[in-house]
C-alpha positions as CSV (number, residue, x, y, z in Angstrom):
1,X,0.0,0.2,-0.2
2,X,1.4,3.6,-0.8
3,X,2.0,6.1,1.7
4,X,1.0,9.8,1.4
5,X,3.3,12.6,3.4
6,X,1.6,16.1,2.7
7,X,4.3,18.9,3.5
8,X,2.6,22.3,4.6
9,X,-0.4,21.6,5.7
10,X,-2.1,24.3,7.5
11,X,-2.5,24.0,11.3
12,X,-6.3,25.3,10.8
13,X,-6.9,22.5,8.6
14,X,-5.3,20.1,10.1
15,X,-7.1,20.7,13.5
16,X,-10.7,20.3,11.6
17,X,-9.5,17.1,9.8
18,X,-8.4,15.7,13.2
19,X,-11.7,17.0,15.0
20,X,-13.8,15.6,11.8
21,X,-12.0,12.2,12.0
22,X,-12.5,12.0,15.9
23,X,-16.4,12.7,15.5
24,X,-16.4,9.9,12.8
25,X,-14.4,7.8,15.1
26,X,-11.8,7.4,12.3
27,X,-7.9,8.1,12.7
28,X,-6.8,10.8,10.9
29,X,-5.0,8.9,8.0
30,X,-8.6,6.7,7.7
31,X,-10.2,10.0,7.3
32,X,-8.1,11.6,4.5
33,X,-8.6,8.1,2.8
34,X,-12.2,8.4,3.2
35,X,-12.5,11.8,2.0
36,X,-10.5,11.3,-1.1
37,X,-11.9,8.2,-2.0
38,X,-15.1,10.1,-1.9
39,X,-13.8,13.1,-3.7
40,X,-12.2,10.9,-6.4
41,X,-15.3,8.5,-7.2
42,X,-17.5,8.9,-10.6
43,X,-20.1,11.1,-9.5
44,X,-23.4,9.6,-8.8
45,X,-26.0,9.6,-11.6
46,X,-28.6,11.9,-11.6
47,X,-32.7,11.1,-11.7
48,X,-35.1,13.4,-13.3
49,X,-37.0,12.0,-10.3
50,X,-34.6,14.1,-7.7
51,X,-36.6,17.0,-9.2
52,X,-39.9,15.9,-8.3
53,X,-41.5,18.7,-6.2
54,X,-38.9,21.3,-6.6
55,X,-39.8,24.9,-6.9
56,X,-43.2,24.3,-5.9
57,X,-43.4,27.2,-3.5
58,X,-42.6,29.4,-6.0
59,X,-45.4,28.0,-8.3
60,X,-47.9,27.9,-5.4
61,X,-49.9,31.1,-6.4
62,X,-49.3,31.0,-10.4
63,X,-51.6,29.2,-12.7
64,X,-49.3,27.1,-14.8
65,X,-51.2,27.1,-18.2
66,X,-51.9,30.6,-18.0
67,X,-48.3,31.4,-17.5
68,X,-47.1,29.2,-20.3
69,X,-50.0,30.9,-22.4
70,X,-48.7,34.4,-21.4
71,X,-45.1,33.1,-22.2
72,X,-46.0,31.8,-25.8
73,X,-47.8,35.1,-26.6
74,X,-44.6,36.8,-25.9
75,X,-42.6,34.8,-28.4
76,X,-44.6,36.5,-31.2
């Protein structure tokens, strides 16, 4: 297994990393490995179903049919 040595890591960043690792009950090395693995994995595919209900508050008082009609009329 490879070894990674990080030079000039800011103290504040290391403290945050150490605190995060402690909250997750991992060593700093385990937490760095997990964070790097997560960051470098292929992105999860998106689904149109994840959009369900998105923006419903914005459209609450708006009649969608009337809105589309006005938008189409504005194209002329």
